[in-house]
Backbone as numpy.savetxt, mean C-alpha at the origin, in Angstrom:
# Nx Ny Nz CAx CAy CAz Cx Cy Cz
-5.77 5.78 -22.74 -4.49 5.28 -22.24 -3.40 6.35 -22.33
-3.47 7.21 -23.36 -2.45 8.25 -23.52 -2.52 9.24 -22.36
-3.74 9.57 -21.94 -3.90 10.51 -20.82 -3.34 9.90 -19.53
-3.61 8.62 -19.31 -3.10 7.94 -18.12 -1.57 7.93 -18.16
-1.01 7.67 -19.34 0.45 7.63 -19.49 1.09 8.98 -19.19
0.45 10.05 -19.66 0.99 11.41 -19.42 0.98 11.72 -17.93
-0.14 11.44 -17.29 -0.25 11.72 -15.84 0.71 10.82 -15.07
0.85 9.58 -15.49 1.77 8.64 -14.83 3.20 9.17 -14.88
3.64 9.59 -16.07 5.01 10.08 -16.21 5.22 11.37 -15.41
4.19 12.21 -15.39 4.28 13.46 -14.64 4.42 13.18 -13.15
3.59 12.28 -12.64 3.60 11.99 -11.21 4.86 11.23 -10.80
5.29 10.27 -11.61 6.50 9.51 -11.29 7.71 10.44 -11.30
7.76 11.35 -12.28 8.84 12.33 -12.31 8.83 13.21 -11.07
7.63 13.57 -10.61 7.51 14.38 -9.40 8.04 13.62 -8.18
7.74 12.32 -8.11 8.27 11.50 -7.02 9.80 11.46 -7.05
10.35 11.25 -8.24 11.79 11.08 -8.36 12.54 12.39 -8.10
11.87 13.54 -8.31 12.52 14.84 -8.10 12.25 15.41 -6.71
11.17 14.98 -6.08 10.76 15.62 -4.83 11.61 15.15 -3.65
12.15 16.08 -2.86 12.89 15.69 -1.65 12.02 14.90 -0.68
10.72 15.24 -0.62 9.80 14.56 0.31 9.78 13.06 0.05
9.70 12.66 -1.22 9.61 11.25 -1.56 10.86 10.50 -1.13
12.03 11.13 -1.31 13.27 10.45 -0.95 13.50 10.46 0.56
12.99 11.47 1.24 13.03 11.45 2.72 12.17 10.30 3.24
10.99 10.14 2.65 10.12 9.01 3.01 10.83 7.69 2.72
11.47 7.59 1.55 12.18 6.36 1.18 13.29 6.05 2.17
14.07 7.07 2.53 15.17 6.88 3.48 14.64 6.43 4.84
13.59 7.12 5.32 13.03 6.79 6.63 12.44 5.37 6.63
11.76 5.02 5.55 11.14 3.70 5.45 12.19 2.59 5.45
13.23 2.76 4.63 14.27 1.74 4.53 15.09 1.64 5.82
15.33 2.78 6.46 16.05 2.78 7.73 15.25 2.04 8.80
13.97 2.37 8.89 13.11 1.69 9.87 13.02 0.20 9.58
12.93 -0.16 8.31 12.84 -1.57 7.94 14.11 -2.31 8.33
15.27 -1.69 8.10 16.54 -2.32 8.46 16.69 -2.50 9.95
16.32 -1.48 10.72 16.42 -1.54 12.18 15.48 -2.60 12.74
14.24 -2.61 12.27 13.27 -3.58 12.75 13.65 -5.01 12.35
14.22 -5.15 11.16 14.67 -6.47 10.70 15.78 -7.00 11.61
16.72 -6.12 11.93 17.83 -6.54 12.79 17.35 -6.84 14.20
16.42 -6.01 14.71 15.97 -6.17 16.09 14.97 -7.30 16.28
14.12 -7.50 15.27 13.03 -8.46 15.44 13.29 -9.77 14.71
13.56 -9.68 13.42 13.70 -10.90 12.62 14.98 -11.67 12.96
16.06 -10.94 13.27 17.34 -11.59 13.51 17.60 -11.88 14.97
16.59 -11.71 15.82 16.77 -11.91 17.26 16.87 -13.40 17.59
18.02 -13.83 18.13 18.18 -15.22 18.56 18.36 -16.19 17.41
18.66 -17.42 17.75 18.82 -18.47 16.75 17.46 -19.07 16.40
17.15 -19.14 15.10 15.87 -19.67 14.65 16.00 -20.16 13.21
15.03 -20.92 12.77 15.04 -21.44 11.41 14.97 -20.29 10.41
15.63 -20.47 9.26 15.66 -19.41 8.25 14.27 -19.09 7.73
13.39 -20.10 7.65 12.02 -19.85 7.20 11.29 -18.93 8.16
11.55 -19.09 9.47 10.93 -18.22 10.47 11.49 -16.80 10.38
12.78 -16.69 10.12 13.39 -15.37 9.94 12.76 -14.64 8.75
12.53 -15.40 7.66 11.91 -14.80 6.48 10.49 -14.35 6.78
9.74 -15.17 7.52 8.38 -14.79 7.91 8.40 -13.51 8.74
9.33 -13.41 9.65 9.42 -12.21 10.48 9.83 -10.99 9.66
10.66 -11.22 8.65 11.01 -10.11 7.75 9.77 -9.57 7.06
8.94 -10.47 6.53 7.73 -10.02 5.84 6.70 -9.46 6.83
6.71 -9.96 8.06 5.83 -9.39 9.10 6.18 -7.93 9.34
7.48 -7.66 9.50 7.96 -6.28 9.69 7.69 -5.45 8.44
7.99 -6.02 7.28 7.87 -5.28 6.03 6.43 -4.94 5.67
5.48 -5.75 6.15 4.07 -5.43 5.87 3.68 -4.11 6.53
4.15 -3.90 7.76 3.89 -2.61 8.42 4.57 -1.47 7.69
5.77 -1.72 7.18 6.50 -0.71 6.42 5.76 -0.38 5.13
5.23 -1.41 4.44 4.49 -1.19 3.19 3.21 -0.38 3.45
2.54 -0.67 4.57 1.33 0.07 4.92 1.66 1.53 5.19
2.72 1.78 5.97 3.12 3.15 6.27 3.52 3.90 5.00
4.29 3.22 4.12 4.70 3.85 2.87 3.49 4.17 1.99
2.52 3.26 1.97 1.31 3.49 1.18 0.58 4.75 1.59
0.48 4.97 2.89 -0.20 6.18 3.39 0.62 7.43 3.07
1.93 7.37 3.35 2.79 8.54 3.16 2.92 8.95 1.70
2.82 8.00 0.79 2.96 8.31 -0.63 1.66 8.73 -1.30
0.53 8.50 -0.65 -0.75 8.71 -1.34 -1.59 9.86 -0.80
-1.44 10.22 0.47 -2.40 11.17 1.04 -2.31 12.56 0.42
-1.18 12.87 -0.25 -1.01 14.19 -0.83 -1.49 14.27 -2.28
-1.75 13.14 -2.91 -1.89 13.09 -4.37 -2.99 13.99 -4.92
-4.16 13.97 -4.29 -5.27 14.81 -4.76 -5.39 16.07 -3.90
-5.21 15.92 -2.59 -5.36 17.05 -1.68 -4.39 18.17 -2.02
-3.15 17.83 -2.36 -2.16 18.85 -2.71 -2.54 19.57 -3.99
-3.10 18.84 -4.95 -3.54 19.46 -6.20 -4.62 20.51 -5.91
-5.53 20.19 -5.01 -6.59 21.14 -4.67 -6.03 22.32 -3.87
-5.07 22.04 -2.99 -4.50 23.09 -2.16 -3.73 24.10 -2.99
-3.05 23.62 -4.03 -2.26 24.52 -4.89 -3.06 25.01 -6.09
-4.34 24.59 -6.16 -5.26 25.00 -7.24 -4.86 24.46 -8.61
-3.92 23.52 -8.67 -3.56 22.91 -9.96 -4.62 21.91 -10.41
-5.51 21.51 -9.49 -6.59 20.60 -9.86 -7.54 21.26 -10.85
-7.63 22.60 -10.80 -8.48 23.32 -11.74 -8.04 23.07 -13.17
-6.71 23.05 -13.38 -6.18 22.80 -14.73 -6.52 21.39 -15.19
-6.39 20.42 -14.29 -6.71 19.05 -14.65 -8.20 18.88 -14.93
-9.02 19.56 -14.11 -10.47 19.42 -14.24 -10.99 20.03 -15.53
-10.31 21.09 -16.00 -10.77 21.77 -17.22 -10.12 21.20 -18.48
-9.18 20.28 -18.30 -8.54 19.65 -19.46 -9.37 18.45 -19.90
-9.19 18.00 -21.13 -9.97 16.85 -21.63 -9.45 15.52 -21.08
-9.42 15.42 -19.77 -8.93 14.21 -19.09 -10.01 13.75 -18.12
-10.34 12.48 -18.16 -11.35 11.95 -17.25 -10.78 11.82 -15.85
-11.69 11.87 -14.87 -11.28 11.69 -13.48 -10.64 10.32 -13.27
-11.15 9.31 -13.96 -10.58 7.97 -13.84 -9.14 7.94 -14.34
-8.83 8.74 -15.38 -7.46 8.80 -15.88 -6.53 9.43 -14.85
-7.02 10.48 -14.19 -6.22 11.15 -13.17 -5.91 10.19 -12.02
-6.94 9.51 -11.54 -6.78 8.59 -10.41 -5.84 7.44 -10.78
-6.05 6.84 -11.95 -5.23 5.70 -12.36 -3.77 6.11 -12.59
-3.57 7.26 -13.22 -2.21 7.74 -13.47 -1.45 7.98 -12.18
-2.11 8.63 -11.23 -1.48 8.90 -9.94 -1.25 7.61 -9.15
-2.23 6.72 -9.19 -2.09 5.45 -8.47 -0.92 4.63 -9.01
-0.82 4.51 -10.33 0.23 3.70 -10.94 1.62 4.31 -10.68
1.71 5.64 -10.66 2.99 6.28 -10.36 3.40 6.01 -8.92
2.45 6.15 -7.99 2.74 5.87 -6.58 3.11 4.41 -6.38
2.41 3.52 -7.08 2.69 2.09 -6.97 4.09 1.77 -7.51
4.48 2.40 -8.59 5.82 2.19 -9.15 6.90 2.59 -8.16
6.70 3.75 -7.51 7.68 4.22 -6.53 7.70 3.29 -5.31
6.54 2.81 -4.91 6.46 1.87 -3.78 7.20 0.57 -4.11
7.00 0.05 -5.31 7.69 -1.17 -5.72 9.21 -0.95 -5.73
9.63 0.24 -6.13 11.06 0.58 -6.11 11.59 0.52 -4.68
10.84 1.07 -3.74 11.25 1.04 -2.33 11.36 -0.39 -1.82
10.36 -1.20 -2.15 10.38 -2.60 -1.71 11.54 -3.35 -2.33
11.85 -3.05 -3.59 12.95 -3.74 -4.27 14.29 -3.41 -3.62
14.42 -2.21 -3.07 15.68 -1.83 -2.42 15.95 -2.61 -1.14
14.92 -3.27 -0.62 15.11 -4.06 0.61 15.40 -5.52 0.30
15.59 -5.85 -0.96 15.77 -7.26 -1.35 17.04 -7.87 -0.75
18.00 -7.02 -0.39 19.24 -7.57 0.16 19.00 -8.32 1.48
17.92 -7.97 2.18 17.65 -8.63 3.47 17.27 -10.10 3.29
16.24 -10.42 2.47 15.98 -11.85 2.24 17.13 -12.54 1.51
17.93 -11.78 0.73 19.09 -12.38 0.07 20.11 -12.85 1.11
20.27 -12.07 2.18 21.16 -12.48 3.27 20.64 -13.74 3.96
19.31 -13.81 4.11 18.72 -15.01 4.71 18.96 -16.21 3.80
18.83 -16.01 2.49 19.04 -17.08 1.51 20.48 -17.60 1.56
21.44 -16.68 1.68 22.85 -17.07 1.71 23.17 -17.88 2.96
22.58 -17.47 4.09 22.91 -18.09 5.37 21.91 -19.15 5.83
20.88 -19.42 5.04 19.87 -20.38 5.46 19.28 -21.13 4.29
18.17 -21.78 4.54 17.52 -22.58 3.51 16.11 -22.06 3.25
16.01 -21.18 2.29 14.72 -20.67 1.83 14.74 -20.70 0.31
13.56 -20.66 -0.30 13.47 -20.68 -1.76 13.11 -19.31 -2.29
13.46 -19.07 -3.54 13.10 -17.80 -4.16 11.58 -17.70 -4.36
10.91 -18.84 -4.41 9.45 -18.83 -4.50 8.84 -18.21 -3.26
9.36 -18.57 -2.08 8.89 -17.98 -0.83 9.11 -16.47 -0.82
10.28 -16.07 -1.28 10.61 -14.64 -1.32 9.69 -13.91 -2.30
9.49 -14.50 -3.47 8.64 -13.87 -4.49 7.20 -13.71 -3.99
6.65 -14.76 -3.38 5.27 -14.70 -2.88 5.16 -13.67 -1.76
6.16 -13.62 -0.90 6.14 -12.62 0.17 6.15 -11.20 -0.36
7.02 -10.96 -1.34 7.08 -9.61 -1.93 5.80 -9.29 -2.70
5.22 -10.30 -3.34 3.94 -10.08 -4.03 2.87 -9.63 -3.03
2.89 -10.25 -1.86 1.96 -9.84 -0.81 2.20 -8.41 -0.36
3.48 -8.02 -0.24 3.80 -6.64 0.15 3.29 -5.65 -0.89
3.45 -6.01 -2.18 2.95 -5.13 -3.25 1.43 -5.01 -3.17
0.74 -6.12 -2.93 -0.71 -6.09 -2.85 -1.20 -5.25 -1.67
-0.62 -5.47 -0.50 -1.09 -4.74 0.67 -0.70 -3.26 0.57
0.47 -2.97 -0.01 0.87 -1.59 -0.23 -0.02 -0.90 -1.24
-0.36 -1.60 -2.33 -1.24 -1.04 -3.36 -2.63 -0.77 -2.81
-3.09 -1.66 -1.93 -4.41 -1.46 -1.32 -4.44 -0.20 -0.47
-3.39 -0.01 0.32 -3.31 1.19 1.16 -3.14 2.44 0.30
-2.42 2.33 -0.81 -2.33 3.46 -1.74 -3.71 3.86 -2.24
-4.52 2.87 -2.61 -5.88 3.15 -3.08 -6.72 3.80 -1.98
-6.57 3.33 -0.76 -7.27 3.93 0.38 -6.82 5.37 0.56
-5.51 5.60 0.47 -4.98 6.95 0.63 -5.45 7.91 -0.45
-5.53 7.44 -1.69 -6.02 8.28 -2.78 -7.49 8.63 -2.57
-8.26 7.67 -2.10 -9.66 7.95 -1.79 -9.77 9.01 -0.70
-9.01 8.85 0.37 -9.03 9.83 1.46 -8.57 11.20 0.97
-7.58 11.21 0.07 -7.07 12.47 -0.47 -8.10 13.16 -1.36
-8.94 12.35 -2.03 -9.97 12.92 -2.90 -11.11 13.55 -2.09
-11.22 13.18 -0.83 -12.32 13.68 -0.01 -12.10 15.11 0.48
-10.84 15.54 0.61 -10.55 16.82 1.23 -9.30 17.45 0.61
-9.18 18.76 0.74 -7.97 19.43 0.28 -6.97 19.61 1.41
-7.36 19.24 2.63 -6.46 19.31 3.78 -5.64 18.02 3.86
-4.34 18.14 3.68 -3.49 16.96 3.62 -3.45 16.20 4.94
-3.48 16.91 6.06 -3.46 16.25 7.36 -4.72 15.43 7.56
-5.86 16.00 7.19 -7.13 15.27 7.30 -7.11 14.04 6.40
-6.55 14.19 5.19 -6.45 13.05 4.27 -5.59 11.94 4.85
-4.45 12.32 5.45 -3.56 11.33 6.05 -4.24 10.61 7.21
-4.92 11.36 8.06 -5.62 10.76 9.20 -6.77 9.87 8.73
-7.45 10.30 7.66 -8.54 9.49 7.10 -8.03 8.17 6.55
-6.91 8.22 5.81 -6.32 7.00 5.27 -5.85 6.08 6.39
-5.24 6.67 7.41 -4.77 5.88 8.56 -5.94 5.23 9.28
-7.03 6.00 9.47 -8.20 5.47 10.16 -8.85 4.31 9.43
-9.02 4.45 8.11 -9.62 3.37 7.32 -8.74 2.12 7.35
-7.43 2.33 7.23 -6.50 1.19 7.23 -6.52 0.46 8.56
-6.48 1.21 9.66 -6.53 0.59 10.99 -7.83 -0.17 11.18
-8.92 0.42 10.74 -10.22 -0.24 10.86 -10.22 -1.58 10.12
-9.68 -1.61 8.91 -9.64 -2.85 8.14 -8.71 -3.88 8.77
-7.68 -3.41 9.49 -6.75 -4.33 10.15 -7.28 -4.86 11.48
-8.34 -4.24 11.99 -8.91 -4.66 13.28 -10.13 -5.54 13.12
-10.51 -5.83 11.89 -11.71 -6.64 11.67 -11.54 -8.07 12.18
-10.34 -8.62 12.05 -10.12 -9.99 12.53 -10.19 -10.08 14.05
-9.50 -9.21 14.81 -9.67 -9.25 16.27 -11.12 -9.02 16.70
-11.83 -8.14 15.97 -13.23 -7.90 16.28 -14.07 -9.13 15.98
-13.75 -9.83 14.89 -14.51 -11.01 14.48 -14.47 -12.11 15.55
-13.35 -12.18 16.28 -13.21 -13.23 17.31 -14.17 -13.02 18.48
-14.71 -11.83 18.58 -15.65 -11.55 19.66 -17.10 -11.66 19.20
-17.30 -11.98 17.92 -18.65 -12.07 17.36 -18.99 -13.51 17.03
-20.26 -13.73 16.79 -20.72 -15.07 16.43 -20.83 -15.21 14.91
-20.80 -16.46 14.45 -21.01 -16.75 13.03 -22.47 -16.44 12.67
-22.76 -16.02 11.43 -21.84 -15.89 10.28 -21.16 -14.53 10.19
-21.54 -13.59 11.11 -20.94 -12.25 11.04 -19.43 -12.32 11.23
-18.98 -13.17 12.15 -17.55 -13.28 12.41 -16.80 -13.77 11.17
-17.40 -14.69 10.44 -16.76 -15.22 9.23 -16.60 -14.13 8.16
-17.61 -13.29 8.04 -17.56 -12.19 7.07 -16.47 -11.20 7.45
-16.41 -10.83 8.73 -15.42 -9.88 9.20 -14.00 -10.42 9.02
-13.81 -11.71 9.27 -12.49 -12.30 9.10 -12.02 -12.20 7.65
-12.91 -12.49 6.72 -12.53 -12.46 5.31 -12.33 -11.04 4.80
-12.88 -10.05 5.52 -12.72 -8.66 5.11 -11.47 -8.02 5.70
-10.81 -8.71 6.62 -9.64 -8.15 7.30 -8.49 -7.93 6.31
-7.77 -6.83 6.48 -6.73 -6.44 5.54 -5.43 -7.20 5.73
-5.12 -7.60 6.98 -3.78 -8.10 7.27 -3.75 -9.53 7.81
-4.52 -9.81 8.83 -4.39 -11.07 9.55 -4.63 -12.30 8.67
-5.73 -12.32 7.96 -6.11 -13.52 7.19 -5.37 -13.58 5.86
-5.46 -12.52 5.08 -4.98 -12.58 3.70 -3.48 -12.39 3.56
-2.85 -11.71 4.51 -1.39 -11.56 4.42 -0.67 -12.49 5.38
-1.00 -12.43 6.67 -0.25 -13.21 7.64 -0.37 -14.72 7.42
-1.57 -15.18 7.08 -1.77 -16.61 6.92 -1.54 -17.09 5.47
-1.17 -16.17 4.61 -0.94 -16.54 3.22 0.41 -16.07 2.71
0.48 -14.86 2.20 1.68 -14.34 1.57 2.90 -14.38 2.49
2.71 -14.03 3.77 3.83 -13.97 4.70 4.52 -15.32 4.86
3.76 -16.38 4.71 4.29 -17.74 4.87 4.69 -18.38 3.54
4.66 -17.57 2.47 5.05 -18.08 1.16 3.98 -18.91 0.49
2.72 -18.72 0.93 1.59 -19.47 0.37 0.76 -18.54 -0.52
0.61 -18.90 -1.78 -0.16 -18.08 -2.72 -1.55 -18.67 -2.89
-2.55 -17.94 -2.38 -3.95 -18.36 -2.50 -4.68 -17.42 -3.45
-5.46 -17.98 -4.34 -6.20 -17.16 -5.30 -7.16 -16.21 -4.60
-7.79 -16.68 -3.51 -8.76 -15.83 -2.80 -8.10 -14.58 -2.22
-6.82 -14.69 -1.81 -6.11 -13.53 -1.27 -5.83 -12.52 -2.38
-5.44 -13.01 -3.54 -5.20 -12.12 -4.69 -6.49 -11.40 -5.09
-7.57 -12.17 -5.18 -8.86 -11.60 -5.56 -9.30 -10.56 -4.52
-9.09 -10.85 -3.24 -9.48 -9.92 -2.17 -8.77 -8.58 -2.34
-7.46 -8.60 -2.50 -6.72 -7.34 -2.61 -7.07 -6.59 -3.89
-7.22 -7.31 -5.01 -7.60 -6.65 -6.26 -8.98 -6.00 -6.14
-9.90 -6.69 -5.47 -11.25 -6.15 -5.29 -11.23 -4.90 -4.42
-10.40 -4.94 -3.37 -10.32 -3.78 -2.47 -9.68 -2.59 -3.18
-8.65 -2.84 -3.98 -8.02 -1.78 -4.75 -9.03 -1.15 -5.71
-9.74 -1.99 -6.43 -10.75 -1.50 -7.37 -11.82 -0.69 -6.65
-12.26 -1.18 -5.49 -13.33 -0.52 -4.74 -12.92 0.89 -4.32
-11.73 1.04 -3.75 -11.32 2.36 -3.25 -10.93 3.30 -4.39
-10.38 2.78 -5.47 -10.12 3.64 -6.63 -11.42 4.12 -7.25
-12.42 3.24 -7.29 -13.74 3.63 -7.81 -14.35 4.71 -6.92
-14.23 4.55 -5.61 -14.73 5.57 -4.68 -14.02 6.90 -4.91
-12.72 6.85 -5.17 -11.97 8.08 -5.42 -12.45 8.77 -6.69
-12.69 7.98 -7.74 -13.18 8.54 -9.01 -14.56 9.18 -8.81
-15.46 8.47 -8.13 -16.81 8.99 -7.90 -16.78 10.24 -7.02
-15.85 10.27 -6.07 -15.72 11.47 -5.21 -15.26 12.66 -6.03
-14.30 12.46 -6.93 -13.84 13.55 -7.78 -14.91 14.01 -8.73
-15.69 13.07 -9.27 -16.79 13.44 -10.15 -17.83 14.27 -9.42
-18.11 13.91 -8.17 -19.09 14.66 -7.38 -18.58 16.06 -7.08
-17.29 16.18 -6.76 -16.73 17.50 -6.42 -16.57 18.37 -7.65
-16.46 17.75 -8.82 -16.33 18.54 -10.06 -17.55 19.44 -10.27
-18.71 18.96 -9.81 -19.96 19.70 -10.05 -20.36 20.57 -8.86
-19.50 20.60 -7.82 -19.83 21.45 -6.67 -19.49 22.90 -6.95
């Protein structure tokens, strides 16, 4: 745990000091505000629908932030040769992955928290509950954390940051297209693909509408664990190359 804590503090400090991270934060929040105004606030509608549209927009923002914050984490270390220091230190690969993941997740949660004024405006001018807001934000954290795990895995595969970013984007898009693909297939394959989809089933039909389902929580936790495990195994394999 001490090794994870050291890496976590190092990485979080790097996020807070790096101009890149704050440029990403500014761009993400600006895009979220513009899309919220253009899409969620368009026309007269029920406040619950406005909140759903806010989380619909914000889910795309969380996915984009997850990719932008994670694709550099391992690839940059290899590119600058600082990974050699980590590899030769008495730190396990799992500690490195977990420390970096938790630091990126903390920064992502900070970004999401900065957008809280938007649902607060909906609350002031409409009839929504804080439970709906909490469940929606929980869904954003889960989907963002899942994409972070995907990005770390992609980053562990290569030292080229562009390739890592494209790999993370490709895996994420593939997982988001499983539901549309499932509609063209027959059961039971279609049922499996639907449950594996990253966005349509587990976020849009659950968290986005303020509905907390245990199966959605388990799905995202399982996916996070799976991709972090893949990242650890990839680093272990490359250590011996």
